[in-house]
N, C-alpha and C positions, 0 to 999 in steps of 0.2 A: 481576432474574433473567432468564436467557435460555435458549433451547432450541436445541440444535445441529441443523442440517439440512445436507444436502450442499451447499447454497448458502451456508452460513456460519451464524453465530449470529444468532438472531432474538430481539429483546427480548420478554419476557412481562410484561404488566401484571398485577400481583397485586391491585390494588384495583379495585373496580367503577367503571366510568365513570358519569358523571352520566346518560347515556342508558340505562343498564341498568335494566330493570324487575324483574329477579329472577324473572320468570315464563318461564323458558326450558324448562320441562317436565322439568328434570333432578331427580335425587334430592336433596332438602335435608333432612338429618336434624334440622335445627333448625326446619324449617317457617317460615323467615323470621325466627325469633327469635334473640336472642343466647344464648350458653351460660348466662349468669346468669339468664335468664328461665325456664329449664327446671326442672321439678320434680326432686327428688332421684332419683326412679325414671327419669325421662327422661334425666337427666344420666348416670346409671349405664349406661343402654342405649347412649347415644351414645359414652361412653368405651369400652364393650366393643366397639362397632363399629370405633372408631378403632384399638384394640389388635389386632383381627382383621385390619384392612387392613394395619397395620404388619407383622404377622407374615407375611402373604401376600407383601408386598413383600420382606421379609427372605429368605423362601424362594426367590423368583425371583432375587434378587441373589446368592444362595449357589450357584445352578446356573450352570455354564459357559454363556455366551451361545450357543455352538454347539448345546448341548442344547435350549435354549429355541426357537431358530430351527428346529431339526429337528422339534421337537414341533409347531410351527405348520405346517411343511410336511406333516407327517403328518395334521394336521387337514384340510388341503386335499385330501390323498389320499382321506381318508374321505368328505369332502363330495362329491367327484367320483364315487366309487364308489356312494354312496347314490343320487345322481341317475341313475346309469346302471342301477342295479338295479331301478328302479321299473317297474311294468307298462307305463306310458307315460313313458319316460325324458325328463327335461328336458335336452336336448342343449346348449342355450345355457348353462345353469347348470353342467353338467359341463365344457364347454369352458372356461368362465371359470376354474374351479377348477384344471383341468389346465394351462392356459396360465400362470396365476399361479404355480403350483407350479414349473413349468419355469423361469419367469423368476427366481423366488426362488433356485432351485438354480444357475442360470447366474450370477447376481449373487454368490452366496456362493462360487462356485468350489470350491477344495479346502479351504476353511476349516471345512467340516463333518466332515472326516475320513471314517471308515468309514461314518457315517450318510449322508453325501452320496452315496456310491456306491450304497448300498441305496435311497435315495430316488430317485436317477436311474433305477434299475431299475424302481422303482414308477411313475415317469412313463411309461416305455415300456409298462409293463403296462396303465396306464390308456388310453394312446393306442390300443393294440391292442384293448382292450375297447370303446372308443368307436367305432372303425371297425367292429368286428364287430357291435355292437349296432345301429349306425346302418343297416347294410346287411342286417340280419335281416328276414325276412318279417314283416309286420304292424306294422312301425315306419316311420312316414312320415318321409321326409327332406325337411324344408322347404327346405333349400338344399344340393343335391347338390354344389355347387362348394366348400363348406366342410366336407366330411366329416372332415377330419383337423384336430385341434387343432394350433395353432402349436407349434413347439418351438425 
C-alpha cells in the first residue's frame, strides 16, 4: 500500500516492524489482544465501533472535497476568532490560524467556488480584527513589528 504526497507515492508498511513495542499511546480497541481473544460483548462493541468509523468515512467520501476543505478553513476561522475574543487574546495562536487559513485558500485557488470567495472575505475580516484588537488599549503587543498576520 502507498500514500500519495505532492512529492510522489510513499510506501506504507502495514505490518508492525520487529522494533515496534505497541505502546505508542494510541487507541487500541483490542488492548493488545487478537479479535478472537475478545469476549462476545467486547467483540460486539469493537464491531460497532468499526461500523461507526466506516459510516463516518462513507459520509466524508460522499461530500465533495471542496466542501470538506471549506469546512476545515471555517474551523480555522473559528479558532482565530476564539483566540481574538478572549479578554487576553492569544495573538500567536490567532496569527497561526489566520495565516494557515490564508495559505490554504491561496493553495486551493478558485477550486472552492463561492465558498472560497466567502472564506477569503473572512480572512480579511480576521486580519482587521487582529490589528484592531492588537492596537486596542489594555492589550500588550509583545512584538509590534508583527502586528499584521501574513497573507
